C-alpha positions as CSV (number, residue, x, y, z in Angstrom):
1,X,58.2,-20.6,-58.7
2,X,57.6,-16.2,-59.4
3,X,60.2,-14.4,-58.0
4,X,59.3,-11.6,-59.5
5,X,62.4,-8.6,-59.7
6,X,64.7,-11.1,-57.5
7,X,67.3,-12.4,-59.6
8,X,67.2,-16.3,-59.4
9,X,70.9,-16.0,-58.7
10,X,70.3,-14.4,-55.8
11,X,68.7,-16.9,-53.6
12,X,69.4,-21.0,-53.2
13,X,66.4,-23.2,-53.8
14,X,66.7,-26.2,-52.0
15,X,64.5,-29.4,-51.1
16,X,64.1,-30.0,-47.4
17,X,63.5,-33.6,-46.9
18,X,63.8,-36.5,-44.2
19,X,62.1,-38.6,-41.7
20,X,58.6,-37.6,-40.4
21,X,58.0,-38.3,-37.2
22,X,54.3,-39.5,-35.7
23,X,53.0,-35.4,-35.4
24,X,54.3,-35.2,-39.4
25,X,57.3,-33.3,-38.6
26,X,60.6,-33.5,-40.7
27,X,63.2,-34.7,-38.2
28,X,67.0,-35.2,-39.5
29,X,66.7,-33.1,-42.1
30,X,68.8,-32.8,-45.0
31,X,69.0,-30.2,-48.0
32,X,69.8,-30.6,-51.7
33,X,70.3,-27.9,-53.5
34,X,68.0,-27.4,-56.7
35,X,69.1,-26.1,-60.5
36,X,67.1,-23.9,-63.1
37,X,65.6,-26.2,-65.2
38,X,63.7,-23.2,-67.4
39,X,64.0,-19.4,-67.7
40,X,61.4,-17.3,-68.6
41,X,60.6,-13.5,-69.8
42,X,57.8,-12.8,-66.8
43,X,60.1,-13.8,-64.0
44,X,59.2,-17.2,-63.5
45,X,61.6,-20.1,-63.4
46,X,61.1,-23.6,-62.9
47,X,63.9,-25.7,-60.3
48,X,64.6,-29.3,-60.4
49,X,66.5,-31.6,-57.7
50,X,66.5,-34.6,-56.8
51,X,66.3,-36.5,-53.2
52,X,68.3,-39.7,-52.5
53,X,66.3,-42.8,-51.3
54,X,68.8,-44.1,-48.6
55,X,66.3,-45.4,-46.2
56,X,62.8,-46.7,-45.8
57,X,60.0,-45.4,-43.4
58,X,58.0,-42.3,-43.9
59,X,59.3,-39.4,-45.7
60,X,58.1,-36.0,-46.4
61,X,59.6,-33.1,-48.1
62,X,59.4,-29.7,-48.5
63,X,61.0,-26.5,-50.3
64,X,62.5,-23.5,-49.1
65,X,64.1,-20.4,-50.6
66,X,67.1,-18.1,-49.2
67,X,69.0,-15.2,-49.6
68,X,72.5,-16.1,-51.6
69,X,75.1,-13.5,-52.1
70,X,78.7,-14.5,-52.2
71,X,79.4,-11.6,-49.2
72,X,77.4,-13.8,-46.8
73,X,79.6,-15.8,-44.1
74,X,76.7,-18.3,-43.6
75,X,73.5,-18.6,-45.8
76,X,71.3,-18.6,-42.5
77,X,72.7,-15.0,-41.7
78,X,69.9,-13.0,-42.7
79,X,67.4,-15.4,-40.8
80,X,65.2,-15.0,-44.3
81,X,63.5,-18.9,-45.6
82,X,60.6,-19.0,-47.6
83,X,59.0,-22.2,-47.2
84,X,57.0,-23.7,-49.9
């Protein structure tokens, strides 16, 4: 993932996963944090995460990036989410 001038400490990268309904939409979604696996000098990072497999059936996932800062009361305060 290329973050450019944004520091990886300033974002939360998450796997959002859940059951898929007949329309291909994720329902009953849950998020799992991803960790930095590799850092490159050009602003590119490799993140890695795992999704627990707790139920059978059709499941899907997406990756999302959310701003992160210790002064934020909640991670959705800014309303900014970048979906992968």
